[in-house]
C-alpha positions as CSV (number, residue, x, y, z in Angstrom):
1,M,-4.8,-1.1,9.2
2,E,-8.2,-2.9,9.1
3,L,-9.3,-5.5,6.6
4,R,-11.1,-3.0,4.4
5,D,-7.9,-0.9,4.3
6,Y,-6.0,-3.9,2.9
7,L,-8.8,-4.5,0.4
8,R,-8.7,-0.9,-0.7
9,V,-4.9,-1.1,-1.1
10,F,-5.3,-4.3,-3.1
11,R,-8.0,-2.8,-5.3
12,K,-6.0,0.4,-5.9
13,N,-2.8,-1.5,-6.8
14,W,-4.2,-4.6,-8.5
15,I,-2.5,-3.6,-11.8
16,L,0.8,-3.3,-10.1
17,I,0.3,-6.7,-8.3
18,A,-0.8,-8.3,-11.6
19,V,2.3,-6.9,-13.4
20,C,4.6,-8.2,-10.7
21,A,3.0,-11.7,-10.9
22,L,3.4,-11.7,-14.7
23,V,7.0,-10.6,-14.4
24,G,7.6,-13.4,-11.9
25,I,6.1,-16.0,-14.3
26,A,8.1,-14.5,-17.2
27,I,11.4,-14.8,-15.3
28,A,10.6,-18.3,-14.2
29,S,9.8,-19.2,-17.9
30,I,13.0,-17.7,-19.2
31,Y,15.0,-19.5,-16.5
32,S,13.3,-22.9,-17.3
33,L,14.1,-22.5,-21.0
34,A,17.6,-21.3,-20.4
35,V,18.7,-24.0,-18.0
36,T,20.1,-27.3,-19.5
37,P,17.8,-30.2,-18.6
38,K,19.2,-32.7,-16.1
39,Y,18.5,-36.4,-16.0
40,Q,18.9,-38.8,-13.1
41,A,19.7,-42.5,-13.2
42,T,19.8,-44.7,-10.0
43,T,21.1,-48.1,-9.3
44,E,20.8,-50.2,-6.2
45,L,23.5,-52.5,-4.6
46,Y,23.1,-55.2,-2.0
47,V,25.9,-55.9,0.5
48,S,26.3,-59.3,2.1
49,V,29.0,-61.4,3.8
50,R,29.9,-64.8,2.5
51,A,29.4,-67.6,5.0
52,A,30.8,-71.1,5.0
53,D,28.5,-74.0,4.1
54,N,28.5,-75.3,7.7
55,A,28.2,-71.8,9.3
56,A,26.3,-71.7,12.5
57,T,23.3,-69.4,13.0
58,T,25.5,-67.1,15.2
59,D,27.9,-66.7,12.4
60,L,25.2,-65.7,10.0
61,V,23.9,-63.1,12.4
62,Q,27.3,-61.7,12.9
63,G,27.8,-61.5,9.2
64,A,24.6,-59.6,8.7
65,A,25.6,-57.2,11.5
66,F,29.0,-56.7,9.9
67,A,27.4,-55.9,6.5
68,R,25.1,-53.3,8.0
69,Q,28.1,-51.6,9.7
70,A,30.3,-51.8,6.6
71,V,27.6,-50.2,4.3
72,S,28.2,-46.7,5.7
73,S,31.9,-47.0,4.7
74,Y,31.1,-48.4,1.3
75,V,28.9,-45.4,0.6
76,S,32.0,-43.2,0.7
77,V,33.9,-45.7,-1.5
78,A,31.3,-45.2,-4.3
79,T,32.3,-41.6,-4.7
80,S,36.0,-42.0,-4.1
81,A,38.7,-41.3,-6.7
82,S,39.5,-45.1,-6.9
83,V,36.0,-45.8,-8.2
84,L,35.5,-42.7,-10.3
85,D,38.9,-43.0,-12.1
86,R,38.0,-46.5,-13.1
87,V,34.6,-45.3,-14.4
88,A,36.2,-42.6,-16.5
89,S,38.6,-45.2,-17.9
90,D,35.8,-47.8,-18.6
91,L,33.6,-45.3,-20.5
92,D,36.5,-43.5,-22.3
93,L,35.5,-40.1,-20.8
94,K,37.5,-37.1,-21.9
95,S,37.4,-35.6,-18.4
96,P,39.1,-37.2,-15.4
97,G,37.2,-39.2,-12.8
98,S,37.3,-36.3,-10.3
99,S,35.0,-34.3,-12.6
100,L,32.3,-36.9,-11.8
101,A,32.4,-36.2,-8.1
102,G,29.7,-33.5,-8.2
103,S,27.3,-35.6,-10.2
104,V,27.5,-38.9,-8.2
105,T,25.8,-39.4,-4.9
106,A,25.5,-42.6,-2.8
107,V,23.3,-43.1,0.3
108,A,22.5,-46.1,2.5
109,P,18.9,-46.3,3.9
110,P,19.1,-46.7,7.7
111,N,19.2,-50.3,9.1
112,T,19.7,-51.9,5.7
113,V,22.5,-53.4,3.7
114,L,21.5,-51.5,0.5
115,I,23.4,-48.7,-1.3
116,N,21.6,-46.4,-3.7
117,I,23.8,-44.7,-6.3
118,T,22.4,-41.8,-8.2
119,V,24.0,-40.0,-11.1
120,T,22.8,-36.6,-12.5
121,G,23.8,-35.5,-16.0
122,A,22.7,-33.8,-19.2
123,D,22.9,-36.9,-21.4
124,P,20.3,-39.5,-20.3
125,K,22.2,-42.6,-21.8
126,L,25.6,-41.5,-20.5
127,T,24.0,-40.9,-17.1
128,A,22.7,-44.4,-16.9
129,D,26.0,-45.8,-18.1
130,I,27.9,-43.9,-15.4
131,A,25.5,-45.1,-12.7
132,N,26.0,-48.8,-13.8
133,S,29.8,-48.3,-14.1
134,V,30.0,-46.8,-10.6
135,A,28.0,-49.7,-9.2
136,K,30.3,-52.2,-10.9
137,N,33.5,-50.5,-9.9
138,T,32.4,-50.0,-6.3
139,S,31.9,-53.7,-6.1
140,Y,35.3,-54.3,-7.6
141,V,37.2,-51.9,-5.4
142,V,35.6,-53.2,-2.2
143,T,35.9,-56.9,-2.9
144,N,39.3,-56.9,-4.6
145,Q,41.2,-54.1,-2.9
146,L,39.6,-53.2,0.4
147,E,38.1,-56.5,1.7
148,N,40.5,-59.0,0.0
149,T,41.7,-61.8,2.3
150,Q,45.0,-63.7,2.2
151,S,43.3,-66.5,0.3
152,G,42.4,-64.0,-2.4
153,K,38.7,-64.4,-1.9
154,S,36.7,-61.6,-0.3
155,L,34.2,-62.3,2.4
156,V,32.2,-59.3,1.3
157,R,29.9,-59.6,-1.7
158,I,28.2,-56.6,-3.4
159,Q,25.6,-57.3,-6.0
160,T,23.6,-55.0,-8.3
161,I,19.9,-55.8,-7.6
162,Q,18.5,-52.8,-9.6
163,P,20.5,-51.6,-12.6
164,A,20.1,-48.0,-13.8
165,M,17.8,-47.5,-16.7
166,T,18.1,-44.7,-19.3
167,P,15.8,-41.9,-18.0
168,T,13.2,-40.6,-20.4
169,K,12.2,-37.4,-18.6
170,P,14.4,-34.7,-17.1
171,T,14.3,-34.1,-13.3
172,S,15.1,-30.5,-13.7
173,P,14.1,-27.9,-14.4
174,N,10.6,-28.6,-13.1
175,V,8.8,-26.1,-15.2
176,M,5.5,-26.2,-13.3
177,V,7.1,-25.7,-10.0
178,N,9.2,-22.9,-11.3
179,L,6.1,-21.1,-12.8
180,L,4.2,-21.5,-9.5
181,L,7.2,-20.2,-7.6
182,G,7.6,-17.3,-9.9
183,L,3.9,-16.5,-9.6
184,F,3.9,-16.5,-5.8
185,I,7.1,-14.5,-5.6
186,G,5.7,-12.0,-8.0
187,L,2.4,-11.7,-6.1
188,G,4.2,-11.4,-2.8
189,L,6.5,-8.7,-4.2
190,G,3.6,-6.8,-5.7
191,L,1.7,-6.9,-2.4
192,V,4.7,-5.7,-0.4
193,I,5.2,-2.8,-2.8
194,A,1.5,-1.9,-2.6
195,L,1.6,-2.0,1.2
196,L,4.8,0.1,1.3
197,R,3.2,2.6,-1.0
198,S,0.2,2.9,1.3
199,I,2.3,3.0,4.5
200,L,4.7,5.6,3.1
201,D,1.9,7.7,1.7
202,T,1.8,10.9,3.8
203,R,-1.3,12.3,2.2
204,I,-4.8,12.4,3.7
205,R,-6.6,9.2,2.6
206,N,-9.2,8.4,5.3
207,A,-10.8,9.6,8.5
208,G,-8.2,7.8,10.6
209,D,-5.5,10.1,9.2
210,I,-7.4,13.1,10.4
211,D,-8.2,11.5,13.8
212,Q,-4.5,11.2,14.4
213,I,-4.1,15.0,14.0
214,T,-7.1,16.5,15.7
215,D,-10.0,15.4,17.8
216,R,-12.3,17.9,16.0
217,P,-15.0,16.3,13.9
218,I,-15.1,15.9,10.1
219,L,-17.9,18.2,9.1
220,G,-18.4,16.5,5.7
221,A,-16.9,15.1,2.5
222,I,-17.1,16.8,-0.9
223,K,-16.7,14.5,-3.8
224,F,-14.3,15.3,-6.6
225,D,-15.8,17.2,-9.5
226,P,-13.6,17.3,-12.6
227,A,-15.6,20.4,-13.8
228,A,-15.1,22.3,-10.6
229,D,-12.9,24.9,-12.3
230,K,-15.8,25.6,-14.7
231,R,-18.6,25.5,-12.2
232,P,-17.3,25.9,-8.7
233,V,-20.7,27.0,-7.4
234,I,-22.8,23.8,-7.5
235,V,-25.4,24.2,-4.8
236,N,-27.7,26.5,-6.9
237,T,-27.4,24.6,-10.1
238,G,-28.9,21.3,-9.1
239,A,-31.0,20.8,-6.1
240,R,-30.6,17.0,-6.1
241,D,-26.9,17.0,-7.2
242,P,-24.9,14.7,-4.9
243,Q,-22.1,17.3,-4.5
244,A,-24.7,19.9,-3.6
245,E,-26.1,17.5,-1.0
246,S,-22.6,17.1,0.4
247,F,-22.4,20.8,1.0
248,R,-25.8,20.7,2.7
249,S,-24.5,17.9,4.9
250,V,-21.6,20.2,5.9
251,R,-24.1,22.9,6.7
252,T,-26.1,20.5,8.9
253,N,-23.1,19.3,10.8
254,L,-21.8,22.8,11.3
255,Q,-25.2,24.0,12.7
256,L,-25.1,21.0,15.0
257,V,-21.6,21.5,16.3
258,N,-21.9,25.3,16.6
259,A,-25.5,25.5,17.9
260,D,-24.7,27.3,21.1
261,S,-21.2,28.6,20.6
262,G,-21.7,32.4,20.3
263,P,-21.4,34.4,17.1
264,H,-21.7,32.4,13.9
265,S,-18.6,33.8,12.1
266,F,-16.1,31.5,10.6
267,V,-12.8,31.6,8.7
268,I,-12.6,29.1,5.9
269,T,-8.9,28.2,5.3
270,S,-6.6,25.4,4.3
271,S,-3.0,24.4,4.8
272,G,-2.0,25.1,1.2
273,H,-3.2,26.2,-2.2
274,G,-5.7,24.3,-4.4
275,E,-7.5,22.4,-1.6
276,G,-11.0,23.7,-2.3
277,K,-11.3,26.3,0.5
278,S,-12.9,29.1,-1.7
279,T,-15.3,26.6,-3.3
280,T,-16.2,25.3,0.2
281,A,-16.8,28.9,1.5
282,A,-19.0,29.9,-1.5
283,N,-21.2,26.8,-1.5
284,L,-21.4,26.6,2.3
285,A,-22.6,30.3,2.4
286,I,-25.2,29.5,-0.3
287,T,-26.6,26.5,1.7
288,L,-26.8,28.5,4.8
289,A,-28.8,31.2,3.0
290,E,-31.1,28.4,1.7
291,T,-32.4,28.0,5.3
292,G,-33.6,31.6,5.3
293,A,-30.6,32.8,7.3
294,R,-28.9,36.1,6.5
295,V,-25.4,35.3,5.4
296,A,-22.4,37.6,4.7
297,L,-19.7,36.0,2.5
298,I,-16.4,37.9,2.6
299,D,-13.4,37.3,0.3
300,G,-10.6,37.8,2.8
301,D,-8.0,36.5,0.4
302,L,-6.4,39.8,-0.7
303,R,-3.7,38.0,-2.5
304,R,-5.5,35.6,-4.8
305,P,-9.2,36.4,-4.6
306,K,-11.6,33.9,-6.2
307,L,-15.1,34.5,-4.9
308,A,-16.0,37.3,-7.3
309,E,-15.1,35.1,-10.3
310,Y,-16.8,32.0,-8.8
311,L,-20.1,33.9,-8.1
312,G,-20.0,36.0,-11.2
313,I,-20.1,39.4,-9.6
314,E,-18.1,42.6,-9.9
315,G,-15.0,42.5,-7.8
316,A,-13.1,45.6,-8.7
317,I,-14.2,47.3,-5.5
318,G,-14.6,45.5,-2.2
319,L,-13.0,44.7,1.2
320,S,-9.7,46.5,0.7
321,D,-11.5,49.7,-0.4
322,V,-13.7,49.6,2.6
323,L,-10.8,49.1,5.0
324,I,-8.8,52.1,3.7
325,G,-11.9,54.3,3.7
326,R,-12.2,54.5,-0.1
327,A,-15.7,53.0,-0.1
328,Q,-18.7,52.4,2.2
329,L,-19.6,48.9,3.2
330,T,-23.2,49.3,2.1
331,D,-22.0,50.4,-1.4
332,V,-19.9,47.3,-2.1
333,L,-21.8,44.6,-0.3
334,Q,-23.6,42.8,-3.1
335,K,-26.8,40.6,-2.8
336,W,-26.5,37.3,-4.5
337,G,-29.2,34.8,-5.5
338,R,-32.8,34.7,-4.3
339,G,-31.9,34.2,-0.6
340,Q,-30.4,36.5,1.9
341,L,-26.8,36.0,0.8
342,Y,-24.6,39.1,0.6
343,V,-21.1,39.0,-0.8
344,L,-18.2,41.3,-0.1
345,P,-15.5,40.8,-2.8
346,A,-11.8,41.4,-2.1
347,G,-11.5,44.6,-4.2
348,R,-8.1,45.9,-5.2
349,I,-5.1,43.8,-4.1
350,P,-3.1,45.9,-1.5
351,T,0.6,45.9,-0.9
352,D,0.2,44.9,2.8
353,P,-2.7,42.4,3.1
354,S,-1.7,41.1,6.6
355,E,-1.6,44.6,8.2
356,L,-4.8,45.6,6.5
357,L,-6.7,42.4,7.7
358,G,-5.3,42.8,11.2
359,S,-6.3,46.4,11.5
360,A,-8.9,48.0,13.8
361,A,-11.0,48.8,10.7
362,M,-11.3,45.1,9.9
363,A,-12.3,44.2,13.5
364,S,-14.9,47.0,13.3
365,L,-16.2,45.8,10.0
366,L,-16.6,42.2,11.2
367,A,-18.3,43.3,14.4
368,D,-20.8,45.3,12.3
369,L,-21.5,42.3,10.1
370,M,-21.8,39.9,13.0
371,G,-24.4,42.2,14.5
372,E,-26.4,42.3,11.3
373,F,-26.1,38.8,9.8
374,D,-26.8,35.4,11.2
375,Y,-23.7,33.9,9.6
376,V,-20.4,35.6,8.5
377,I,-18.2,33.4,6.3
378,V,-14.6,34.7,5.5
379,D,-12.5,33.0,2.8
380,T,-8.8,33.4,3.6
381,P,-5.4,32.5,2.2
382,P,-3.8,29.2,3.2
383,L,-2.5,29.0,6.8
384,L,1.0,27.7,6.0
385,V,1.6,30.3,3.2
386,V,0.9,33.6,4.9
387,T,-0.4,34.8,8.3
388,D,-3.6,36.3,6.9
389,A,-5.9,33.4,8.0
390,A,-4.4,33.3,11.5
391,V,-4.9,37.1,11.9
392,L,-8.6,36.9,10.7
393,S,-9.3,33.8,12.8
394,K,-8.7,35.9,16.0
395,L,-11.3,38.4,14.8
396,T,-14.0,35.8,14.1
397,G,-15.7,33.1,16.2
398,A,-13.9,30.0,14.8
399,A,-12.1,28.4,11.9
400,I,-12.9,25.6,9.5
401,I,-10.1,23.9,7.6
402,A,-10.5,22.4,4.1
403,A,-8.3,19.4,3.4
404,A,-8.1,17.8,0.0
405,W,-8.2,14.0,-0.2
406,G,-4.9,12.7,-1.7
407,R,-3.4,16.1,-1.9
408,T,-3.1,17.5,1.6
409,K,-0.2,16.0,3.5
410,K,-0.6,14.9,7.1
411,N,2.2,17.0,8.4
412,E,0.8,20.1,6.6
413,L,-2.6,19.6,8.1
414,S,-1.0,19.0,11.5
415,D,1.0,22.2,11.2
416,A,-2.2,24.1,10.2
417,V,-4.1,22.8,13.2
418,R,-1.2,23.6,15.5
419,S,-0.9,27.2,14.2
420,L,-4.5,27.8,15.1
421,E,-4.1,26.2,18.5
422,Q,-1.1,28.3,19.3
423,I,-3.0,31.5,18.9
424,G,-6.1,30.2,20.7
425,T,-8.4,30.0,17.7
426,R,-11.2,27.5,18.0
427,L,-11.2,24.9,15.2
428,V,-14.8,23.9,14.5
429,G,-13.9,21.0,12.2
430,V,-12.5,19.8,8.9
431,V,-14.1,19.6,5.5
432,V,-12.5,17.0,3.3
433,T,-12.7,17.9,-0.4
434,M,-12.0,16.1,-3.7
435,I,-13.1,12.7,-2.5
436,P,-13.0,10.3,-5.5
437,V,-16.3,8.6,-6.4
438,K,-14.9,6.2,-9.0
439,G,-12.2,3.6,-8.9
440,P,-10.8,1.7,-5.9
441,D,-10.3,4.8,-3.8
442,S,-14.1,5.5,-3.8
443,Y,-14.3,2.5,-1.4
444,G,-13.4,4.8,1.4
445,Y,-15.7,7.8,0.5
446,G,-18.1,7.2,3.3
447,V,-15.5,7.1,6.1
448,F,-15.5,10.9,6.2
449,G,-19.1,10.9,7.6
450,D,-20.8,12.4,4.5
451,G,-24.5,11.9,5.1
452,V,-25.3,11.2,1.4
453,Q,-22.8,8.4,1.2
454,S,-23.1,6.9,4.7
455,E,-24.5,3.7,3.3
456,I,-21.1,2.8,1.8
457,V,-19.3,2.3,5.1
458,G,-22.0,1.6,7.7
459,D,-20.5,1.5,11.2
460,E,-17.7,4.1,10.6
461,S,-20.1,6.7,9.3
462,V,-22.2,6.2,12.4
463,E,-19.1,6.7,14.5
464,Q,-18.4,9.9,12.6
465,Q,-21.9,11.2,13.3
466,Q,-21.4,10.4,17.0
467,R,-18.2,12.4,16.9
468,V,-20.1,15.4,15.5
469,R,-22.7,15.0,18.3
470,R,-20.0,14.8,21.0
471,A,-18.4,17.9,19.6
472,A,-21.7,19.7,19.7
473,E,-22.3,18.7,23.3
474,A,-18.8,19.8,24.2
């Protein structure tokens, strides 16, 4: 994924990411309110060795060295049962001294004769009292029990040089740190979920998805029109309509790719239902007729025909009637619009569409139309649903696949392309339909090479145009 892909994922999922961040802050807030505040009190002890009044310098040095060595042992004494039991007794605590073990810590800074005793607790005054009591009793146990000489006077002296003060602010929970931690964890979780959604999404989202499936060019991108069901034919309703210009861009790229490739007859199909193949076939035929070319548009979908409804023509008699000899082609071929566009509707729905479309009568009909018209466009059923499209693609010059953005799955498009390759049908290219023009996903509109929207993506649309040119040269 490139940087702009990550930006698109972020823009598309910013609400999810924001919600995760807020949830993280909320959890951190609840935790901070639920946890009992803890206070810390610290006292500092100084360890020294008594020296005689007439002690030599060497004796003083040896005494200091002994004190530094002994400090590490006295650290353990501070948290021992001997000291903690005395503390519990001095302060009349209801719990035994062993219960204080987890709240009392003692450390000795390296190369010093100091001992720092820290006590953590929920009651600030009691915490300071425990710290001072631990210091006092550590001194007592060391000097009177552990380092007591025969004369009854210990050579070791432990003094409190910094008594513990009652803390005024709790050390935990640190609300600000918890909130920041909750924010970052929430943001991170949201980003991970957003990226996983993007990675696990198997639907067509950009040109790279199609590049992984086929090396054939993307002929154009048709933006999503929420009113497509009410006005599927858009080319003749608004000359400057962006969607109409998208179909004209498809026409231009098709003419460029197929300039010297024999008969201009194409099957328009898709991998599944509802991907815009019939709309593409109708509007493409109209744009070709706008150039002055003679165009025949055939509704080869004898199962769910749509062209008669889309173009507003009579569809009771049509292709099926011609193929079984019930009607003549010249009688059912209907002129549409002001150009040279002629439409052959599907007619009655037969019981055996595949056999009828693969018959010699169909091959003869297509041959006649290709000899009379500049372009023959055949709308067919989806490739992965029935075999009709594959049968008709063998009788025409090539095939064009319509793939709906965000609806067509990569494996479905791959299967459709493979089915054409297996029977030797030439795939001219792919038309991507239903491209969003609003919201975060509209960021990638231009990556499909649509001429009208090429300014959105710059270099990649130029690359797409180069692919079209390379396909045309091939």
